C-alpha positions in Angstrom: -47.0 195.0 21.7 -48.0 196.8 18.5 -45.7 200.0 18.1 -46.8 201.1 14.5 -48.2 204.7 14.6 -49.8 206.3 11.7 -48.6 209.8 11.3 -51.3 212.3 9.3 -49.5 215.6 8.7 -48.9 217.7 5.6 -46.3 220.0 7.1 -42.9 218.5 6.1 -41.3 219.8 9.3 -44.1 218.7 11.8 -43.9 215.3 10.1 -40.0 215.2 10.7 -40.4 216.1 14.2 -42.9 213.4 15.1 -41.1 210.6 13.2 -37.8 211.5 14.6 -39.1 211.7 18.4 -41.1 208.6 17.9 -38.6 206.5 16.2 -35.9 207.5 18.7 -38.2 206.1 21.4 -38.7 202.6 19.7 -42.0 203.3 17.6 -42.5 202.5 13.8 -44.2 204.9 11.9 -46.3 205.2 8.8 -47.0 208.3 7.1 -49.9 209.9 5.2 -50.1 213.7 4.2 -53.6 213.4 2.7 -57.0 212.2 4.3 -57.3 209.5 1.7 -54.0 208.1 2.1 -54.3 208.2 5.8 -57.7 206.2 5.5 -55.9 203.6 3.1 -53.1 203.1 5.5 -55.2 202.7 8.5 -57.3 199.9 6.9 -54.4 198.2 5.3 -52.0 198.4 8.3 -54.0 198.7 11.6 -51.6 200.9 13.4 -51.9 201.0 17.3 -52.5 204.8 17.3 -53.1 207.5 14.8 -51.7 211.0 15.3 -54.3 213.1 13.3 -53.6 216.7 11.7 -57.1 218.4 11.7 -56.3 220.5 8.6 -55.3 218.4 5.5 -55.2 219.2 1.8 -58.1 216.9 0.8 -60.5 216.5 3.8 -60.5 217.7 7.4 -59.1 215.5 10.1 -62.8 215.3 11.4 -64.0 213.9 7.9 -61.0 211.2 8.2 -62.0 210.3 12.1 -65.5 209.6 10.6 -64.8 207.4 8.0 -62.6 205.4 10.1 -65.2 204.9 12.9 -67.8 203.8 10.1 -65.4 201.1 9.0 -65.1 197.8 11.5 -61.6 197.5 10.3 -60.3 201.0 11.6 -63.4 201.9 14.1 -61.4 200.8 17.3 -58.0 202.4 16.5 -57.3 205.3 18.8 -56.9 208.7 17.2 -55.5 211.6 18.8 -55.9 215.2 17.2 -52.8 217.1 16.6 -53.8 220.7 15.7 -52.6 224.4 16.2 -56.4 225.2 17.1 -56.0 225.7 20.7 -58.9 228.3 21.4 -61.2 227.8 24.2 -63.6 224.9 23.7 -61.3 223.3 20.7 -60.1 220.4 22.9 -63.9 219.5 24.2 -65.2 219.9 20.4 -62.6 217.6 19.0 -63.0 214.9 22.0 -66.8 215.2 21.4 -66.3 214.4 17.8 -64.6 211.2 18.8 -60.9 211.8 19.0 -59.5 209.9 21.9 -57.3 212.9 22.9 -55.6 216.1 21.8 -51.9 217.2 21.3 -51.3 220.9 20.4 -49.1 222.3 18.1 -46.3 223.7 18.5 -45.7 220.0 19.6 -44.6 219.6 23.1 -42.1 216.7 23.2 -42.8 215.9 26.4 -46.3 215.8 26.3 -46.1 213.9 23.1 -44.0 211.1 24.9 -46.1 211.0 27.9 -49.4 210.7 25.7 -48.4 208.2 22.9 -48.2 205.0 25.2 -51.2 205.6 27.2 -53.2 205.7 24.0 -51.4 203.1 21.8 -54.0 200.2 21.1 -52.6 196.8 22.4 -53.5 193.5 20.0 -55.7 191.0 21.7 
């Protein structure tokens, strides 16, 4: 099973929390703090899953997702939105934009651990 997860997050504390929890449960992570870096890592390393912050310094997570979906090398990688945008309709808006799921901030560790395995892409 491919257990490589790309974390796309510009907040150091959020990145550390995600990394620490995922490493403790046996996942390997790649880390990107910008959209451009996320696209490059996704293309080069083909992670099983991407956890994507929506607000990044260089472009939005929506823009990163759109670029990934247009590239055959990254089009089928599952991408979960990770965002503090928890207003009514935000989940539906993000899923309609093409995200495979949604995790709200602050991160609920139990929700994270329940959600990640069901979205990890299995090779083959």
